[in-house]
PQR file with spaces between the fields and no chain letter, atoms N, CA, C, O and H, PARSE charges and radii, in Angstrom:
ATOM       1  N    UNK     1     129.648  -23.228  346.588 -0.4000 1.5000
ATOM       2  CA   UNK     1     129.169  -24.307  345.764 -0.0000 2.0000
ATOM       3  C    UNK     1     128.072  -25.092  346.478  0.5500 1.7000
ATOM       4  O    UNK     1     127.253  -25.745  345.830 -0.5500 1.4000
ATOM       5  N    UNK     2     128.052  -25.033  347.786 -0.4000 1.5000
ATOM       6  CA   UNK     2     127.031  -25.772  348.512 -0.0000 2.0000
ATOM       7  C    UNK     2     125.641  -25.216  348.231  0.5500 1.7000
ATOM       8  O    UNK     2     124.666  -25.967  348.218 -0.5500 1.4000
ATOM       9  H    UNK     2     128.716  -24.503  348.313  0.4000 1.0000
ATOM      10  N    UNK     3     125.540  -23.918  348.008 -0.4000 1.5000
ATOM      11  CA   UNK     3     124.239  -23.303  347.802 -0.0000 2.0000
ATOM      12  C    UNK     3     123.682  -23.547  346.405  0.5500 1.7000
ATOM      13  O    UNK     3     122.486  -23.791  346.243 -0.5500 1.4000
ATOM      14  H    UNK     3     126.332  -23.308  348.019  0.4000 1.0000
ATOM      15  N    UNK     4     124.529  -23.482  345.418 -0.4000 1.5000
ATOM      16  CA   UNK     4     124.070  -23.640  344.039 -0.0000 2.0000
ATOM      17  C    UNK     4     125.099  -24.472  343.261  0.5500 1.7000
ATOM      18  O    UNK     4     126.054  -23.928  342.707 -0.5500 1.4000
ATOM      19  H    UNK     4     125.500  -23.284  345.550  0.4000 1.0000
ATOM      20  N    UNK     5     124.900  -25.759  343.228 -0.4000 1.5000
ATOM      21  CA   UNK     5     125.883  -26.663  342.626 -0.0000 2.0000
ATOM      22  C    UNK     5     125.848  -26.652  341.103  0.5500 1.7000
ATOM      23  O    UNK     5     126.671  -27.312  340.468 -0.5500 1.4000
ATOM      24  H    UNK     5     124.124  -26.201  343.679  0.4000 1.0000
ATOM      25  N    UNK     6     124.916  -25.918  340.504 -0.4000 1.5000
ATOM      26  CA   UNK     6     124.846  -25.856  339.049 -0.0000 2.0000
ATOM      27  C    UNK     6     125.286  -24.506  338.506  0.5500 1.7000
ATOM      28  O    UNK     6     124.993  -24.180  337.355 -0.5500 1.4000
ATOM      29  H    UNK     6     124.247  -25.382  341.019  0.4000 1.0000
ATOM      30  N    UNK     7     125.974  -23.725  339.303 -0.4000 1.5000
ATOM      31  CA   UNK     7     126.479  -22.427  338.863 -0.0000 2.0000
ATOM      32  C    UNK     7     127.666  -22.668  337.937  0.5500 1.7000
ATOM      33  O    UNK     7     128.754  -23.036  338.380 -0.5500 1.4000
ATOM      34  H    UNK     7     126.212  -23.989  340.237  0.4000 1.0000
ATOM      35  N    UNK     8     127.439  -22.454  336.656 -0.4000 1.5000
ATOM      36  CA   UNK     8     128.437  -22.788  335.640 -0.0000 2.0000
ATOM      37  C    UNK     8     129.724  -21.992  335.824  0.5500 1.7000
ATOM      38  O    UNK     8     130.815  -22.547  335.693 -0.5500 1.4000
ATOM      39  H    UNK     8     126.555  -22.155  336.296  0.4000 1.0000
ATOM      40  N    UNK     9     129.615  -20.717  336.123 -0.4000 1.5000
ATOM      41  CA   UNK     9     130.817  -19.897  336.290 -0.0000 2.0000
ATOM      42  C    UNK     9     131.633  -20.352  337.495  0.5500 1.7000
ATOM      43  O    UNK     9     132.863  -20.371  337.441 -0.5500 1.4000
ATOM      44  H    UNK     9     128.728  -20.266  336.230  0.4000 1.0000
ATOM      45  N    UNK    10     130.960  -20.715  338.574 -0.4000 1.5000
ATOM      46  CA   UNK    10     131.661  -21.193  339.767 -0.0000 2.0000
ATOM      47  C    UNK    10     132.354  -22.527  339.488  0.5500 1.7000
ATOM      48  O    UNK    10     133.487  -22.743  339.918 -0.5500 1.4000
ATOM      49  H    UNK    10     129.961  -20.699  338.619  0.4000 1.0000
ATOM      50  N    UNK    11     131.678  -23.415  338.772 -0.4000 1.5000
ATOM      51  CA   UNK    11     132.293  -24.696  338.414 -0.0000 2.0000
ATOM      52  C    UNK    11     133.515  -24.477  337.527  0.5500 1.7000
ATOM      53  O    UNK    11     134.539  -25.141  337.688 -0.5500 1.4000
ATOM      54  H    UNK    11     130.758  -23.240  338.423  0.4000 1.0000
ATOM      55  N    UNK    12     133.396  -23.545  336.596 -0.4000 1.5000
ATOM      56  CA   UNK    12     134.510  -23.229  335.712 -0.0000 2.0000
ATOM      57  C    UNK    12     135.714  -22.738  336.508  0.5500 1.7000
ATOM      58  O    UNK    12     136.838  -23.197  336.307 -0.5500 1.4000
ATOM      59  H    UNK    12     132.564  -23.006  336.466  0.4000 1.0000
ATOM      60  N    UNK    13     135.463  -21.808  337.402 -0.4000 1.5000
ATOM      61  CA   UNK    13     136.576  -21.249  338.190 -0.0000 2.0000
ATOM      62  C    UNK    13     137.206  -22.287  339.102  0.5500 1.7000
ATOM      63  O    UNK    13     138.425  -22.307  339.270 -0.5500 1.4000
ATOM      64  H    UNK    13     134.550  -21.434  337.565  0.4000 1.0000
ATOM      65  N    UNK    14     136.381  -23.156  339.696 -0.4000 1.5000
ATOM      66  CA   UNK    14     136.938  -24.190  340.561 -0.0000 2.0000
ATOM      67  C    UNK    14     137.739  -25.191  339.734  0.5500 1.7000
ATOM      68  O    UNK    14     138.797  -25.641  340.174 -0.5500 1.4000
ATOM      69  H    UNK    14     135.391  -23.140  339.560  0.4000 1.0000
ATOM      70  N    UNK    15     137.258  -25.545  338.555 -0.4000 1.5000
ATOM      71  CA   UNK    15     138.012  -26.446  337.675 -0.0000 2.0000
ATOM      72  C    UNK    15     139.352  -25.832  337.305  0.5500 1.7000
ATOM      73  O    UNK    15     140.373  -26.520  337.276 -0.5500 1.4000
ATOM      74  H    UNK    15     136.399  -25.180  338.198  0.4000 1.0000
ATOM      75  N    UNK    16     139.343  -24.539  337.024 -0.4000 1.5000
ATOM      76  CA   UNK    16     140.593  -23.833  336.730 -0.0000 2.0000
ATOM      77  C    UNK    16     141.574  -23.939  337.898  0.5500 1.7000
ATOM      78  O    UNK    16     142.761  -24.201  337.704 -0.5500 1.4000
ATOM      79  H    UNK    16     138.513  -23.981  337.048  0.4000 1.0000
ATOM      80  N    UNK    17     141.070  -23.735  339.087 -0.4000 1.5000
ATOM      81  CA   UNK    17     141.922  -23.802  340.281 -0.0000 2.0000
ATOM      82  C    UNK    17     142.489  -25.204  340.458  0.5500 1.7000
ATOM      83  O    UNK    17     143.665  -25.364  340.784 -0.5500 1.4000
ATOM      84  H    UNK    17     140.106  -23.523  339.244  0.4000 1.0000
ATOM      85  N    UNK    18     141.665  -26.207  340.246 -0.4000 1.5000
ATOM      86  CA   UNK    18     142.144  -27.588  340.376 -0.0000 2.0000
ATOM      87  C    UNK    18     143.218  -27.902  339.340  0.5500 1.7000
ATOM      88  O    UNK    18     144.184  -28.602  339.643 -0.5500 1.4000
ATOM      89  H    UNK    18     140.710  -26.077  339.981  0.4000 1.0000
ATOM      90  N    UNK    19     143.058  -27.396  338.128 -0.4000 1.5000
ATOM      91  CA   UNK    19     144.082  -27.625  337.092 -0.0000 2.0000
ATOM      92  C    UNK    19     145.391  -26.971  337.507  0.5500 1.7000
ATOM      93  O    UNK    19     146.459  -27.564  337.353 -0.5500 1.4000
ATOM      94  H    UNK    19     142.273  -26.828  337.881  0.4000 1.0000
ATOM      95  N    UNK    20     145.317  -25.762  338.029 -0.4000 1.5000
ATOM      96  CA   UNK    20     146.530  -25.062  338.482 -0.0000 2.0000
ATOM      97  C    UNK    20     147.203  -25.800  339.638  0.5500 1.7000
ATOM      98  O    UNK    20     148.428  -25.788  339.758 -0.5500 1.4000
ATOM      99  H    UNK    20     144.449  -25.280  338.154  0.4000 1.0000
ATOM     100  N    UNK    21     146.402  -26.439  340.483 -0.4000 1.5000
ATOM     101  CA   UNK    21     146.940  -27.207  341.610 -0.0000 2.0000
ATOM     102  C    UNK    21     147.332  -28.628  341.203  0.5500 1.7000
ATOM     103  O    UNK    21     147.788  -29.413  342.035 -0.5500 1.4000
ATOM     104  H    UNK    21     145.407  -26.449  340.385  0.4000 1.0000
ATOM     105  N    UNK    22     147.156  -28.949  339.938 -0.4000 1.5000
ATOM     106  CA   UNK    22     147.425  -30.260  339.364 -0.0000 2.0000
ATOM     107  C    UNK    22     146.607  -31.346  340.077  0.5500 1.7000
ATOM     108  O    UNK    22     147.084  -32.462  340.285 -0.5500 1.4000
ATOM     109  H    UNK    22     146.786  -28.312  339.263  0.4000 1.0000
ATOM     110  N    UNK    23     145.395  -31.008  340.437 -0.4000 1.5000
ATOM     111  CA   UNK    23     144.457  -31.979  340.993 -0.0000 2.0000
ATOM     112  C    UNK    23     143.457  -32.316  339.890  0.5500 1.7000
ATOM     113  O    UNK    23     142.308  -31.875  339.904 -0.5500 1.4000
ATOM     114  H    UNK    23     145.007  -30.102  340.268  0.4000 1.0000
ATOM     115  N    UNK    24     143.933  -33.110  338.937 -0.4000 1.5000
ATOM     116  CA   UNK    24     143.173  -33.344  337.722 -0.0000 2.0000
ATOM     117  C    UNK    24     141.920  -34.174  337.933  0.5500 1.7000
ATOM     118  O    UNK    24     140.966  -34.057  337.164 -0.5500 1.4000
ATOM     119  H    UNK    24     144.867  -33.468  338.926  0.4000 1.0000
ATOM     120  N    UNK    25     141.907  -35.011  338.960 -0.4000 1.5000
ATOM     121  CA   UNK    25     140.700  -35.799  339.237 -0.0000 2.0000
ATOM     122  C    UNK    25     139.533  -34.884  339.615  0.5500 1.7000
ATOM     123  O    UNK    25     138.423  -35.054  339.111 -0.5500 1.4000
ATOM     124  H    UNK    25     142.682  -35.106  339.584  0.4000 1.0000
ATOM     125  N    UNK    26     139.780  -33.925  340.493 -0.4000 1.5000
ATOM     126  CA   UNK    26     138.730  -33.000  340.890 -0.0000 2.0000
ATOM     127  C    UNK    26     138.380  -32.035  339.746  0.5500 1.7000
ATOM     128  O    UNK    26     137.218  -31.665  339.579 -0.5500 1.4000
ATOM     129  H    UNK    26     140.682  -33.788  340.902  0.4000 1.0000
ATOM     130  N    UNK    27     139.367  -31.640  338.978 -0.4000 1.5000
ATOM     131  CA   UNK    27     139.101  -30.776  337.824 -0.0000 2.0000
ATOM     132  C    UNK    27     138.193  -31.492  336.838  0.5500 1.7000
ATOM     133  O    UNK    27     137.270  -30.897  336.284 -0.5500 1.4000
ATOM     134  H    UNK    27     140.311  -31.941  339.114  0.4000 1.0000
ATOM     135  N    UNK    28     138.459  -32.759  336.627 -0.4000 1.5000
ATOM     136  CA   UNK    28     137.644  -33.543  335.692 -0.0000 2.0000
ATOM     137  C    UNK    28     136.192  -33.638  336.166  0.5500 1.7000
ATOM     138  O    UNK    28     135.271  -33.573  335.352 -0.5500 1.4000
ATOM     139  H    UNK    28     139.210  -33.243  337.078  0.4000 1.0000
ATOM     140  N    UNK    29     135.983  -33.791  337.466 -0.4000 1.5000
ATOM     141  CA   UNK    29     134.622  -33.843  337.994 -0.0000 2.0000
ATOM     142  C    UNK    29     133.877  -32.543  337.721  0.5500 1.7000
ATOM     143  O    UNK    29     132.711  -32.567  337.325 -0.5500 1.4000
ATOM     144  H    UNK    29     136.732  -33.844  338.127  0.4000 1.0000
ATOM     145  N    UNK    30     134.532  -31.423  337.927 -0.4000 1.5000
ATOM     146  CA   UNK    30     133.886  -30.134  337.676 -0.0000 2.0000
ATOM     147  C    UNK    30     133.633  -29.923  336.185  0.5500 1.7000
ATOM     148  O    UNK    30     132.602  -29.373  335.799 -0.5500 1.4000
ATOM     149  H    UNK    30     135.479  -31.403  338.249  0.4000 1.0000
ATOM     150  N    UNK    31     134.556  -30.351  335.365 -0.4000 1.5000
ATOM     151  CA   UNK    31     134.373  -30.205  333.919 -0.0000 2.0000
ATOM     152  C    UNK    31     133.185  -31.046  333.455  0.5500 1.7000
ATOM     153  O    UNK    31     132.389  -30.606  332.625 -0.5500 1.4000
ATOM     154  H    UNK    31     135.394  -30.798  335.679  0.4000 1.0000
ATOM     155  N    UNK    32     133.074  -32.248  333.993 -0.4000 1.5000
ATOM     156  CA   UNK    32     131.917  -33.080  333.646 -0.0000 2.0000
ATOM     157  C    UNK    32     130.621  -32.454  334.135  0.5500 1.7000
ATOM     158  O    UNK    32     129.594  -32.559  333.464 -0.5500 1.4000
ATOM     159  H    UNK    32     133.720  -32.605  334.667  0.4000 1.0000
ATOM     160  N    UNK    33     130.653  -31.806  335.293 -0.4000 1.5000
ATOM     161  CA   UNK    33     129.465  -31.137  335.813 -0.0000 2.0000
ATOM     162  C    UNK    33     129.071  -29.956  334.932  0.5500 1.7000
ATOM     163  O    UNK    33     127.896  -29.596  334.862 -0.5500 1.4000
ATOM     164  H    UNK    33     131.487  -31.721  335.838  0.4000 1.0000
ATOM     165  N    UNK    34     130.041  -29.360  334.265 -0.4000 1.5000
ATOM     166  CA   UNK    34     129.754  -28.239  333.371 -0.0000 2.0000
ATOM     167  C    UNK    34     128.945  -28.671  332.151  0.5500 1.7000
ATOM     168  O    UNK    34     128.414  -27.826  331.430 -0.5500 1.4000
ATOM     169  H    UNK    34     130.996  -29.654  334.321  0.4000 1.0000
ATOM     170  N    UNK    35     128.849  -29.958  331.919 -0.4000 1.5000
ATOM     171  CA   UNK    35     128.094  -30.460  330.774 -0.0000 2.0000
ATOM     172  C    UNK    35     126.600  -30.169  330.892  0.5500 1.7000
ATOM     173  O    UNK    35     125.850  -30.431  329.951 -0.5500 1.4000
ATOM     174  H    UNK    35     129.281  -30.645  332.504  0.4000 1.0000
ATOM     175  N    UNK    36     126.157  -29.637  332.020 -0.4000 1.5000
ATOM     176  CA   UNK    36     124.749  -29.284  332.170 -0.0000 2.0000
ATOM     177  C    UNK    36     124.345  -28.239  331.138  0.5500 1.7000
ATOM     178  O    UNK    36     123.172  -28.133  330.782 -0.5500 1.4000
ATOM     179  H    UNK    36     126.766  -29.424  332.784  0.4000 1.0000
ATOM     180  N    UNK    37     125.308  -27.474  330.662 -0.4000 1.5000
ATOM     181  CA   UNK    37     125.050  -26.448  329.651 -0.0000 2.0000
ATOM     182  C    UNK    37     126.216  -26.434  328.664  0.5500 1.7000
ATOM     183  O    UNK    37     127.083  -25.565  328.742 -0.5500 1.4000
ATOM     184  H    UNK    37     126.262  -27.560  330.950  0.4000 1.0000
ATOM     185  N    UNK    38     126.240  -27.397  327.734 -0.4000 1.5000
ATOM     186  CA   UNK    38     127.398  -27.542  326.842 -0.0000 2.0000
ATOM     187  C    UNK    38     127.622  -26.377  325.877  0.5500 1.7000
ATOM     188  O    UNK    38     128.702  -26.264  325.297 -0.5500 1.4000
ATOM     189  H    UNK    38     125.535  -28.103  327.670  0.4000 1.0000
ATOM     190  N    UNK    39     126.631  -25.516  325.697 -0.4000 1.5000
ATOM     191  CA   UNK    39     126.803  -24.365  324.815 -0.0000 2.0000
ATOM     192  C    UNK    39     127.340  -23.145  325.553  0.5500 1.7000
ATOM     193  O    UNK    39     127.640  -22.122  324.938 -0.5500 1.4000
ATOM     194  H    UNK    39     125.754  -25.608  326.169  0.4000 1.0000
ATOM     195  N    UNK    40     127.458  -23.255  326.862 -0.4000 1.5000
ATOM     196  CA   UNK    40     127.931  -22.140  327.668 -0.0000 2.0000
ATOM     197  C    UNK    40     129.401  -21.880  327.380  0.5500 1.7000
ATOM     198  O    UNK    40     130.191  -22.814  327.238 -0.5500 1.4000
ATOM     199  H    UNK    40     127.214  -24.085  327.362  0.4000 1.0000
ATOM     200  N    UNK    41     129.760  -20.606  327.297 -0.4000 1.5000
ATOM     201  CA   UNK    41     131.152  -20.256  326.962 -0.0000 2.0000
ATOM     202  C    UNK    41     132.144  -20.749  328.018  0.5500 1.7000
ATOM     203  O    UNK    41     133.282  -21.069  327.676 -0.5500 1.4000
ATOM     204  H    UNK    41     129.119  -19.848  327.413  0.4000 1.0000
ATOM     205  N    UNK    42     131.743  -20.820  329.289 -0.4000 1.5000
ATOM     206  CA   UNK    42     132.641  -21.300  330.346 -0.0000 2.0000
ATOM     207  C    UNK    42     132.965  -22.775  330.121  0.5500 1.7000
ATOM     208  O    UNK    42     134.107  -23.201  330.296 -0.5500 1.4000
ATOM     209  H    UNK    42     130.818  -20.561  329.567  0.4000 1.0000
ATOM     210  N    UNK    43     131.946  -23.556  329.730 -0.4000 1.5000
ATOM     211  CA   UNK    43     132.165  -24.972  329.461 -0.0000 2.0000
ATOM     212  C    UNK    43     133.109  -25.148  328.276  0.5500 1.7000
ATOM     213  O    UNK    43     134.075  -25.907  328.354 -0.5500 1.4000
ATOM     214  H    UNK    43     131.018  -23.210  329.588  0.4000 1.0000
ATOM     215  N    UNK    44     132.832  -24.459  327.200 -0.4000 1.5000
ATOM     216  CA   UNK    44     133.655  -24.587  325.996 -0.0000 2.0000
ATOM     217  C    UNK    44     135.095  -24.198  326.293  0.5500 1.7000
ATOM     218  O    UNK    44     136.024  -24.890  325.877 -0.5500 1.4000
ATOM     219  H    UNK    44     132.046  -23.843  327.136  0.4000 1.0000
ATOM     220  N    UNK    45     135.285  -23.098  327.007 -0.4000 1.5000
ATOM     221  CA   UNK    45     136.631  -22.622  327.331 -0.0000 2.0000
ATOM     222  C    UNK    45     137.373  -23.624  328.220  0.5500 1.7000
ATOM     223  O    UNK    45     138.557  -23.885  328.007 -0.5500 1.4000
ATOM     224  H    UNK    45     134.530  -22.536  327.345  0.4000 1.0000
ATOM     225  N    UNK    46     136.684  -24.180  329.205 -0.4000 1.5000
ATOM     226  CA   UNK    46     137.308  -25.131  330.115 -0.0000 2.0000
ATOM     227  C    UNK    46     137.710  -26.406  329.393  0.5500 1.7000
ATOM     228  O    UNK    46     138.803  -26.929  329.611 -0.5500 1.4000
ATOM     229  H    UNK    46     135.722  -23.968  329.377  0.4000 1.0000
ATOM     230  N    UNK    47     136.845  -26.899  328.547 -0.4000 1.5000
ATOM     231  CA   UNK    47     137.160  -28.120  327.805 -0.0000 2.0000
ATOM     232  C    UNK    47     138.342  -27.877  326.888  0.5500 1.7000
ATOM     233  O    UNK    47     139.200  -28.748  326.744 -0.5500 1.4000
ATOM     234  H    UNK    47     135.957  -26.474  328.370  0.4000 1.0000
ATOM     235  N    UNK    48     138.401  -26.711  326.267 -0.4000 1.5000
ATOM     236  CA   UNK    48     139.533  -26.386  325.398 -0.0000 2.0000
ATOM     237  C    UNK    48     140.842  -26.366  326.165  0.5500 1.7000
ATOM     238  O    UNK    48     141.842  -26.907  325.695 -0.5500 1.4000
ATOM     239  H    UNK    48     137.704  -26.004  326.384  0.4000 1.0000
ATOM     240  N    UNK    49     140.849  -25.750  327.336 -0.4000 1.5000
ATOM     241  CA   UNK    49     142.077  -25.581  328.113 -0.0000 2.0000
ATOM     242  C    UNK    49     142.420  -26.840  328.897  0.5500 1.7000
ATOM     243  O    UNK    49     143.530  -27.359  328.778 -0.5500 1.4000
ATOM     244  H    UNK    49     140.036  -25.310  327.718  0.4000 1.0000
ATOM     245  N    UNK    50     141.501  -27.325  329.679 -0.4000 1.5000
ATOM     246  CA   UNK    50     141.792  -28.418  330.599 -0.0000 2.0000
ATOM     247  C    UNK    50     141.543  -29.786  330.004  0.5500 1.7000
ATOM     248  O    UNK    50     142.144  -30.768  330.438 -0.5500 1.4000
ATOM     249  H    UNK    50     140.600  -26.903  329.775  0.4000 1.0000
ATOM     250  N    UNK    51     140.685  -29.864  329.036 -0.4000 1.5000
ATOM     251  CA   UNK    51     140.359  -31.160  328.443 -0.0000 2.0000
ATOM     252  C    UNK    51     141.576  -31.906  327.933  0.5500 1.7000
ATOM     253  O    UNK    51     141.708  -33.110  328.148 -0.5500 1.4000
ATOM     254  H    UNK    51     140.198  -29.066  328.683  0.4000 1.0000
ATOM     255  N    UNK    52     142.446  -31.208  327.274 -0.4000 1.5000
ATOM     256  CA   UNK    52     143.665  -31.841  326.753 -0.0000 2.0000
ATOM     257  C    UNK    52     144.581  -32.310  327.861  0.5500 1.7000
ATOM     258  O    UNK    52     145.231  -33.348  327.733 -0.5500 1.4000
ATOM     259  H    UNK    52     142.339  -30.229  327.099  0.4000 1.0000
ATOM     260  N    UNK    53     144.641  -31.566  328.939 -0.4000 1.5000
ATOM     261  CA   UNK    53     145.486  -31.934  330.071 -0.0000 2.0000
ATOM     262  C    UNK    53     144.970  -33.199  330.729  0.5500 1.7000
ATOM     263  O    UNK    53     145.745  -34.097  331.058 -0.5500 1.4000
ATOM     264  H    UNK    53     144.112  -30.724  329.043  0.4000 1.0000
ATOM     265  N    UNK    54     143.673  -33.270  330.918 -0.4000 1.5000
ATOM     266  CA   UNK    54     143.070  -34.402  331.626 -0.0000 2.0000
ATOM     267  C    UNK    54     143.147  -35.675  330.797  0.5500 1.7000
ATOM     268  O    UNK    54     143.304  -36.760  331.358 -0.5500 1.4000
ATOM     269  H    UNK    54     143.043  -32.540  330.651  0.4000 1.0000
ATOM     270  N    UNK    55     143.041  -35.571  329.484 -0.4000 1.5000
ATOM     271  CA   UNK    55     143.075  -36.750  328.631 -0.0000 2.0000
ATOM     272  C    UNK    55     144.446  -37.408  328.576  0.5500 1.7000
ATOM     273  O    UNK    55     144.555  -38.578  328.207 -0.5500 1.4000
ATOM     274  H    UNK    55     142.914  -34.690  329.029  0.4000 1.0000
ATOM     275  N    UNK    56     145.495  -36.670  328.939 -0.4000 1.5000
ATOM     276  CA   UNK    56     146.874  -37.203  328.888 -0.0000 2.0000
ATOM     277  C    UNK    56     147.102  -38.245  329.945  0.5500 1.7000
ATOM     278  O    UNK    56     148.200  -38.793  330.043 -0.5500 1.4000
ATOM     279  H    UNK    56     145.406  -35.720  329.238  0.4000 1.0000
C-alpha cells in the first residue's frame, strides 16, 4: 500500500481483512478511500458487505 495508495483492489482486500479482524475503524478508512472510484465493483461490493456492519 505504500507504493500505490489508490489501488482499489488492494484497498478492498485490506478493508475485508479489517472487517474479519473486527477492526471497523480501519475498515471504514479503507472503505472511504475506495470512494476514489465509486463505480468500481470492488467499492460497490465492499460497501454492500461492510457498510452495514460499520453503520451499526
